[in-house]
N, CA, C and O atoms as a printed pandas DataFrame, in Angstrom:
     atom_number atom_name residue_name chain_id  residue_number  x_coord  y_coord  z_coord
0              1         N          MET        A               1  117.367  122.177  114.125
1              2        CA          MET        A               1  117.321  122.318  112.684
2              3         C          MET        A               1  117.371  123.795  112.329
3              4         O          MET        A               1  116.908  124.645  113.090
4              5         N          PRO        A               2  117.933  124.088  111.171
5              6        CA          PRO        A               2  118.022  125.492  110.756
6              7         C          PRO        A               2  116.646  126.101  110.532
7              8         O          PRO        A               2  115.680  125.368  110.316
8              9         N          PRO        A               3  116.533  127.434  110.580
9             10        CA          PRO        A               3  115.254  128.086  110.279
10            11         C          PRO        A               3  114.769  127.696  108.888
11            12         O          PRO        A               3  115.571  127.582  107.961
12            13         N          GLY        A               4  113.487  127.496  108.739
13            14        CA          GLY        A               4  112.924  127.124  107.452
14            15         C          GLY        A               4  112.947  125.631  107.186
15            16         O          GLY        A               4  112.472  125.180  106.143
16            17         N          ILE        A               5  113.497  124.854  108.124
17            18        CA          ILE        A               5  113.549  123.395  107.987
18            19         C          ILE        A               5  112.770  122.797  109.145
19            20         O          ILE        A               5  112.957  123.192  110.296
20            21         N          SER        A               6  111.905  121.853  108.846
21            22        CA          SER        A               6  111.198  121.165  109.908
22            23         C          SER        A               6  111.313  119.673  109.680
23            24         O          SER        A               6  111.532  119.225  108.554
24            25         N          GLY        A               7  111.169  118.908  110.736
25            26        CA          GLY        A               7  111.249  117.457  110.640
26            27         C          GLY        A               7  109.888  116.846  110.872
27            28         O          GLY        A               7  109.078  117.369  111.638
28            29         N          ILE        A               8  109.648  115.751  110.214
29            30        CA          ILE        A               8  108.402  115.012  110.396
30            31         C          ILE        A               8  108.731  113.760  111.186
31            32         O          ILE        A               8  109.564  112.955  110.770
32            33         N          HIS        A               9  108.083  113.600  112.317
33            34        CA          HIS        A               9  108.329  112.450  113.177
34            35         C          HIS        A               9  107.322  111.354  112.846
35            36         O          HIS        A               9  106.139  111.474  113.165
36            37         N          LEU        A              10  107.798  110.277  112.200
37            38        CA          LEU        A              10  106.928  109.153  111.906
38            39         C          LEU        A              10  107.102  108.063  112.957
39            40         O          LEU        A              10  106.248  107.191  113.112
40            41         N          THR        A              11  108.202  108.123  113.665
41            42        CA          THR        A              11  108.494  107.234  114.794
42            43         C          THR        A              11  109.158  108.106  115.838
43            44         O          THR        A              11  108.890  109.306  115.902
44            45         N          ASP        A              12  110.018  107.527  116.657
45            46        CA          ASP        A              12  110.770  108.328  117.621
46            47         C          ASP        A              12  111.883  109.114  116.943
47            48         O          ASP        A              12  112.494  109.978  117.572
48            49         N          ALA        A              13  112.160  108.830  115.667
49            50        CA          ALA        A              13  113.232  109.495  114.942
50            51         C          ALA        A              13  112.650  110.433  113.883
51            52         O          ALA        A              13  111.522  110.250  113.426
52            53         N          VAL        A              14  113.433  111.431  113.506
53            54        CA          VAL        A              14  113.046  112.304  112.396
54            55         C          VAL        A              14  113.465  111.593  111.117
55            56         O          VAL        A              14  114.652  111.342  110.914
56            57         N          LEU        A              15  112.512  111.266  110.253
57            58        CA          LEU        A              15  112.794  110.506  109.047
58            59         C          LEU        A              15  112.806  111.363  107.797
59            60         O          LEU        A              15  113.463  111.015  106.816
60            61         N          ILE        A              16  112.095  112.468  107.815
61            62        CA          ILE        A              16  111.983  113.341  106.650
62            63         C          ILE        A              16  112.196  114.778  107.101
63            64         O          ILE        A              16  111.661  115.192  108.130
64            65         N          THR        A              17  112.972  115.541  106.341
65            66        CA          THR        A              17  113.080  116.974  106.605
66            67         C          THR        A              17  112.426  117.727  105.450
67            68         O          THR        A              17  112.487  117.297  104.299
68            69         N          VAL        A              18  111.807  118.849  105.773
69            70        CA          VAL        A              18  111.117  119.659  104.767
70            71         C          VAL        A              18  111.655  121.081  104.857
71            72         O          VAL        A              18  111.676  121.681  105.932
72            73         N          GLY        A              19  112.089  121.612  103.722
73            74        CA          GLY        A              19  112.507  123.016  103.638
74            75         C          GLY        A              19  111.344  123.832  103.111
75            76         O          GLY        A              19  110.672  123.426  102.162
76            77         N          TRP        A              20  111.107  124.975  103.721
77            78        CA          TRP        A              20  109.944  125.803  103.372
78            79         C          TRP        A              20  110.381  127.087  102.694
79            80         O          TRP        A              20  111.434  127.636  103.017
80            81         N          THR        A              21  109.584  127.566  101.762
81            82        CA          THR        A              21  109.832  128.869  101.132
82            83         C          THR        A              21  109.304  129.960  102.047
83            84         O          THR        A              21  108.673  129.684  103.066
84            85         N          SER        A              22  109.570  131.198  101.671
85            86        CA          SER        A              22  109.059  132.324  102.457
86            87         C          SER        A              22  107.544  132.439  102.341
87            88         O          SER        A              22  106.919  133.151  103.127
88            89         N          HIS        A              23  106.945  131.748  101.373
89            90        CA          HIS        A              23  105.489  131.762  101.192
90            91         C          HIS        A              23  104.820  130.581  101.895
91            92         O          HIS        A              23  103.651  130.280  101.655
92            93         N          LYS        A              24  105.581  129.919  102.765
93            94        CA          LYS        A              24  105.093  128.792  103.565
94            95         C          LYS        A              24  104.631  127.622  102.697
95            96         O          LYS        A              24  103.666  126.928  103.018
96            97         N          SER        A              25  105.346  127.424  101.592
97            98        CA          SER        A              25  105.116  126.267  100.728
98            99         C          SER        A              25  106.329  125.354  100.850
99           100         O          SER        A              25  107.452  125.842  100.976
100          101         N          PRO        A              26  106.127  124.046  100.814
101          102        CA          PRO        A              26  107.289  123.153  100.887
102          103         C          PRO        A              26  108.164  123.316   99.639
103          104         O          PRO        A              26  107.671  123.264   98.512
104          105         N          ALA        A              27  109.460  123.513   99.856
105          106        CA          ALA        A              27  110.396  123.685   98.746
106          107         C          ALA        A              27  111.158  122.395   98.476
107          108         O          ALA        A              27  111.394  122.029   97.325
108          109         N          THR        A              28  111.535  121.716   99.539
109          110        CA          THR        A              28  112.269  120.457   99.412
110          111         C          THR        A              28  111.788  119.490  100.474
111          112         O          THR        A              28  111.330  119.893  101.543
112          113         N          ALA        A              29  111.898  118.234  100.170
113          114        CA          ALA        A              29  111.638  117.178  101.153
114          115         C          ALA        A              29  112.689  116.107  100.927
115          116         O          ALA        A              29  112.924  115.695   99.791
116          117         N          SER        A              30  113.316  115.658  101.992
117          118        CA          SER        A              30  114.352  114.643  101.837
118          119         C          SER        A              30  114.380  113.729  103.050
119          120         O          SER        A              30  114.019  114.119  104.161
120          121         N          LEU        A              31  114.819  112.508  102.805
121          122        CA          LEU        A              31  114.980  111.547  103.890
122          123         C          LEU        A              31  116.223  111.897  104.693
123          124         O          LEU        A              31  117.234  112.317  104.130
124          125         N          THR        A              32  116.151  111.725  105.993
125          126        CA          THR        A              32  117.336  111.853  106.832
126          127         C          THR        A              32  118.114  110.545  106.746
127          128         O          THR        A              32  117.648  109.588  106.127
128          129         N          HIS        A              33  119.283  110.495  107.353
129          130        CA          HIS        A              33  120.066  109.254  107.357
130          131         C          HIS        A              33  119.272  108.120  107.989
131          132         O          HIS        A              33  119.319  106.984  107.518
132          133         N          GLU        A              34  118.553  108.427  109.040
133          134        CA          GLU        A              34  117.725  107.411  109.699
134          135         C          GLU        A              34  116.603  106.944  108.776
135          136         O          GLU        A              34  116.280  105.756  108.744
136          137         N          GLY        A              35  116.013  107.861  108.033
137          138        CA          GLY        A              35  114.965  107.500  107.082
138          139         C          GLY        A              35  115.489  106.595  105.976
139          140         O          GLY        A              35  114.820  105.641  105.579
140          141         N          VAL        A              36  116.689  106.894  105.479
141          142        CA          VAL        A              36  117.304  106.048  104.452
142          143         C          VAL        A              36  117.579  104.666  105.019
143          144         O          VAL        A              36  117.295  103.660  104.367
144          145         N          ARG        A              37  118.128  104.604  106.223
145          146        CA          ARG        A              37  118.457  103.319  106.847
146          147         C          ARG        A              37  117.198  102.464  107.018
147          148         O          ARG        A              37  117.205  101.277  106.689
148          149         N          LEU        A              38  116.134  103.054  107.524
149          150        CA          LEU        A              38  114.895  102.299  107.720
150          151         C          LEU        A              38  114.292  101.847  106.393
151          152         O          LEU        A              38  113.771  100.736  106.296
152          153         N          THR        A              39  114.358  102.698  105.374
153          154        CA          THR        A              39  113.849  102.329  104.055
154          155         C          THR        A              39  114.634  101.146  103.496
155          156         O          THR        A              39  114.047  100.203  102.967
156          157         N          GLU        A              40  115.962  101.195  103.614
157          158        CA          GLU        A              40  116.787  100.101  103.111
158          159         C          GLU        A              40  116.512   98.809  103.871
159          160         O          GLU        A              40  116.492   97.733  103.273
160          161         N          GLU        A              41  116.299   98.902  105.183
161          162        CA          GLU        A              41  115.966   97.712  105.974
162          163         C          GLU        A              41  114.657   97.101  105.496
163          164         O          GLU        A              41  114.563   95.886  105.323
164          165         N          GLU        A              42  113.651   97.936  105.281
165          166        CA          GLU        A              42  112.354   97.431  104.827
166          167         C          GLU        A              42  112.444   96.819  103.444
167          168         O          GLU        A              42  111.840   95.777  103.189
168          169         N          GLU        A              43  113.192   97.453  102.542
169          170        CA          GLU        A              43  113.348   96.907  101.198
170          171         C          GLU        A              43  114.076   95.566  101.248
171          172         O          GLU        A              43  113.743   94.645  100.502
172          173         N          GLY        A              44  115.063   95.460  102.122
173          174        CA          GLY        A              44  115.804   94.202  102.264
174          175         C          GLY        A              44  114.951   93.092  102.829
175          176         O          GLY        A              44  115.095   91.939  102.422
176          177         N          SER        A              45  114.061   93.409  103.761
177          178        CA          SER        A              45  113.205   92.386  104.355
178          179         C          SER        A              45  112.058   92.016  103.438
179          180         O          SER        A              45  111.476   90.941  103.581
180          181         N          ALA        A              46  111.717   92.899  102.484
181          182        CA          ALA        A              46  110.623   92.615  101.556
182          183         C          ALA        A              46  111.104   91.897  100.295
183          184         O          ALA        A              46  110.294   91.430   99.495
184          185         N          ALA        A              47  112.433   91.812  100.120
185          186        CA          ALA        A              47  112.977   91.177   98.913
186          187         C          ALA        A              47  112.650   89.684   98.937
187          188         O          ALA        A              47  112.783   89.036   99.976
188          189         N          PRO        A              48  112.227   89.143   97.810
189          190        CA          PRO        A              48  111.939   87.707   97.761
190          191         C          PRO        A              48  113.212   86.888   97.959
191          192         O          PRO        A              48  114.285   87.266   97.487
192          193         N          THR        A              49  113.085   85.792   98.642
193          194        CA          THR        A              49  114.230   84.915   98.856
194          195         C          THR        A              49  114.205   83.813   97.808
195          196         O          THR        A              49  113.139   83.392   97.360
196          197         N          GLN        A              50  115.366   83.359   97.430
197          198        CA          GLN        A              50  115.471   82.305   96.440
198          199         C          GLN        A              50  115.565   80.957   97.144
199          200         O          GLN        A              50  116.322   80.798   98.102
200          201         N          GLY        A              51  114.807   80.009   96.674
201          202        CA          GLY        A              51  114.830   78.664   97.248
202          203         C          GLY        A              51  116.006   77.865   96.723
203          204         O          GLY        A              51  116.715   78.297   95.814
204          205         N          ASP        A              52  116.205   76.688   97.310
205          206        CA          ASP        A              52  117.313   75.818   96.886
206          207         C          ASP        A              52  117.041   75.214   95.537
207          208         O          ASP        A              52  117.864   74.456   95.023
């Protein structure tokens, strides 16, 4: 990862990246592609199913 960017490991994959300012404060936080994929999977499995 580029300088000033760190990853947060919530599983074996990096799911969130954080960009830091020069004052060591978080400037940005974003989901990685893997984080988006896992979020979409969870949302899909949590969606209510319609009965017949």
